[in-house]
C-alpha atoms as one frame of an Amber mdcrd trajectory, in Angstrom:
protein
  25.088  30.675 -35.230  23.801  33.810 -36.087  22.005  37.031 -35.107  19.063
  38.237 -36.329  20.050  41.162 -38.756  17.776  43.324 -41.071  17.798  40.623
 -43.719  16.891  37.356 -41.694  14.368  39.429 -40.240  12.573  39.873 -43.727
  13.069  35.954 -44.050  11.557  35.379 -40.947   8.954  37.740 -41.200   8.123
  35.206 -44.314   8.678  32.108 -42.748   6.184  33.141 -39.841   3.431  34.146
 -42.295   3.066  31.486 -44.621   5.027  28.565 -43.089   2.494  25.406 -41.827
   5.260  24.895 -39.303   6.798  27.689 -37.072   9.407  25.806 -35.567  12.144
  26.608 -38.068  11.597  30.674 -37.091  11.025  29.332 -33.041  14.336  27.493
 -33.281  16.492  31.198 -35.150  14.601  33.444 -32.541  16.212  30.994 -29.978
  19.494  30.827 -31.497  19.280  34.646 -31.111  18.334  34.507 -27.528  21.150
  32.567 -26.364  23.697  34.100 -28.750  22.343  38.025 -26.732  22.147  36.376
 -24.004  26.370  36.020 -23.941  26.734  39.657 -25.101  24.589  40.658 -22.236
  26.636  38.479 -19.775  29.627  39.604 -21.167  28.172  43.594 -21.126  27.267
  43.679 -17.216  30.801  41.570 -16.447  31.951  44.728 -17.509  34.254  43.453
 -20.526  32.715  46.021 -22.652  33.854  49.102 -23.131  30.637  50.509 -23.526
  29.583  49.645 -19.625  25.799  49.715 -18.156  24.739  51.344 -21.073  25.228
  48.440 -24.059  24.118  46.297 -21.071  20.270  47.863 -20.653  20.301  48.082
 -25.111  20.966  44.141 -25.409  18.702  43.449 -22.105  16.025  45.845 -24.235
  16.606  43.383 -27.285  16.207  39.969 -25.272  13.222  41.215 -23.813  11.375
  41.524 -26.835  12.845  38.286 -28.246  12.119  36.500 -25.367   8.350  37.892
 -26.116   8.255  37.051 -29.794   9.526  33.513 -28.229   6.333  33.497 -26.270
   4.052  34.236 -29.057   5.120  32.297 -31.634   5.194  29.132 -28.879   1.111
  29.952 -28.727   0.578  30.337 -32.612   0.458  34.046 -31.876   1.433  34.823
 -35.845   0.474  38.708 -35.860   1.714  38.893 -32.575   5.234  38.116 -32.886
   5.516  39.706 -36.158   4.470  43.162 -34.366   7.471  42.392 -32.118   9.894
  41.551 -34.840   9.278  45.088 -36.097   9.520  46.450 -32.655  12.974  44.634
 -32.271  14.029  45.810 -35.799  13.328  49.455 -34.816  15.640  49.094 -32.201
  18.823  47.224 -34.827  18.455  51.105 -36.666
């Protein structure tokens, strides 16, 4: 399991734009949502030393990823790419 980083996002853009089948991109986003959800749970449980600020950041990332997933499931490639760009901005 891996989380989306800048390099993986760049590859994901290409997959979304060119691939006939969006299932691999959808699977990658679902995997990242699963990992980020576990991170959020830990942050909210207080096992994270940064507390609520980290939880808010992770929650914002999750919202974008979930919206991206919905776009791709509807085959809205442009919407999915735009949301991935927003997610990528959060990583900087």
